[in-house]
C-alpha positions as CSV (number, residue, x, y, z in Angstrom):
1,M,-28.2,-15.8,-13.2
2,S,-29.6,-12.4,-11.7
3,Q,-28.5,-10.3,-9.1
4,I,-30.7,-10.3,-5.9
5,T,-30.2,-7.9,-2.7
6,I,-30.6,-9.8,0.4
7,K,-30.5,-8.9,4.1
8,I,-28.2,-10.8,6.3
9,K,-29.7,-12.1,9.5
10,S,-26.5,-14.3,10.8
11,V,-23.1,-15.4,9.8
12,V,-21.6,-18.5,10.9
13,I,-18.4,-19.9,9.9
14,K,-18.8,-23.4,8.4
15,K,-15.2,-24.1,7.3
16,Q,-12.0,-22.5,7.5
17,T,-8.7,-23.0,6.0
18,E,-5.5,-20.8,5.8
19,K,-6.4,-19.8,2.4
20,W,-10.2,-19.6,2.4
21,T,-13.4,-19.5,4.8
22,I,-16.7,-20.6,3.8
23,S,-19.5,-18.9,5.8
24,E,-23.0,-19.9,6.2
25,I,-25.4,-16.8,6.2
26,T,-29.0,-17.1,6.9
27,T,-31.2,-14.4,5.3
28,E,-33.8,-12.3,6.9
29,D,-36.4,-14.6,4.9
30,G,-34.8,-17.9,6.5
31,K,-32.9,-19.2,3.7
32,K,-29.5,-20.4,4.0
33,L,-26.7,-19.8,1.8
34,D,-22.8,-20.6,1.6
35,T,-20.4,-18.1,0.6
36,F,-16.7,-17.3,0.4
37,D,-17.2,-13.6,0.7
38,K,-16.9,-11.5,4.1
39,V,-20.1,-10.2,5.2
40,K,-21.4,-9.1,8.7
41,E,-24.9,-9.4,10.3
42,G,-27.4,-7.1,9.4
43,D,-25.7,-6.0,6.0
44,E,-28.1,-5.7,3.2
45,V,-25.7,-6.7,0.1
46,R,-26.3,-7.5,-3.8
47,G,-25.4,-10.6,-5.2
48,E,-25.9,-13.8,-7.3
49,I,-27.4,-17.0,-5.9
50,T,-26.1,-20.3,-7.5
51,P,-28.0,-23.3,-6.6
52,N,-25.8,-26.2,-5.5
53,K,-25.8,-29.6,-7.8
54,N,-26.4,-31.5,-4.5
55,P,-29.6,-30.6,-2.8
56,D,-28.3,-31.7,0.5
57,Y,-26.2,-28.7,0.5
58,N,-26.8,-24.6,1.0
59,A,-27.0,-22.8,-2.6
60,N,-24.1,-20.7,-3.0
61,F,-24.0,-16.8,-2.8
62,K,-21.5,-14.6,-4.4
63,L,-21.4,-10.9,-3.8
64,E,-21.6,-8.5,-6.7
65,K,-18.4,-7.1,-7.8
66,V,-18.1,-3.4,-7.6
67,G,-16.0,-1.2,-9.7
68,G,-16.0,0.9,-12.8
69,N,-13.1,-1.2,-14.2
70,G,-15.0,-3.9,-16.1
71,G,-16.6,-5.4,-13.0
72,K,-13.0,-6.2,-11.6
73,T,-12.2,-5.1,-8.0
74,Y,-8.5,-4.5,-7.9
75,T,-7.7,-0.7,-7.9
76,P,-6.2,0.4,-11.1
77,K,-2.4,1.2,-11.1
78,D,-1.0,4.8,-10.4
79,F,1.7,5.4,-12.8
80,T,2.8,8.6,-10.8
81,A,5.6,7.0,-9.0
82,E,6.9,5.4,-12.1
83,K,6.7,8.8,-14.0
84,R,8.6,10.5,-11.1
85,M,11.4,7.7,-11.0
86,C,11.7,8.1,-15.0
87,A,11.8,11.7,-15.0
88,L,14.6,11.6,-12.2
89,T,16.7,8.9,-13.6
90,N,16.4,11.0,-17.2
91,A,17.6,14.0,-15.6
92,V,20.5,12.3,-13.9
93,A,21.7,10.8,-17.1
94,L,21.6,14.2,-18.9
95,C,24.0,15.6,-15.8
96,N,26.5,12.4,-16.3
97,A,26.3,13.2,-20.1
98,G,27.6,16.9,-19.0
99,K,24.4,18.3,-20.7
100,I,23.4,20.1,-17.5
101,T,25.1,21.1,-14.2
102,L,24.0,19.2,-11.0
103,A,22.1,22.3,-9.7
104,Q,19.9,22.0,-12.8
105,I,18.8,18.5,-12.1
106,E,15.7,19.6,-10.0
107,T,14.5,21.9,-12.6
108,C,15.1,19.3,-15.7
109,R,13.5,16.4,-13.4
110,D,10.3,18.6,-13.2
111,K,10.3,19.6,-16.7
112,F,10.3,15.9,-17.5
113,F,7.7,14.9,-15.1
114,N,5.5,17.3,-16.4
115,W,6.0,16.3,-20.2
116,L,5.3,12.8,-19.2
117,N,1.9,13.7,-17.5
118,T,1.0,15.3,-20.6
119,K,1.3,11.6,-22.5
């Protein structure tokens, strides 16, 4: 199916459970569609309309996935915290082994962190 843009005239909650909500949206041209996505009245949204197999029910509307990571909407993982923890762990290990003094831990940690950011 192709992506289309619709202007939402009204939104009514059709059915709601603890896990999901089905909303019935009415478009500016009078079409009624069902969706699991959260939309607001007056929004202009882009998505895909899938006809329902049973003609007695409304067609389904699914919002277009936005994002530069292959169409997935999750946020890419930020490894900064893990790199900081790894750098500190290695600096503490060197201190425990007697290779550096306690006063040198911060400097060693920063060097490890800078090295990890080059990888």
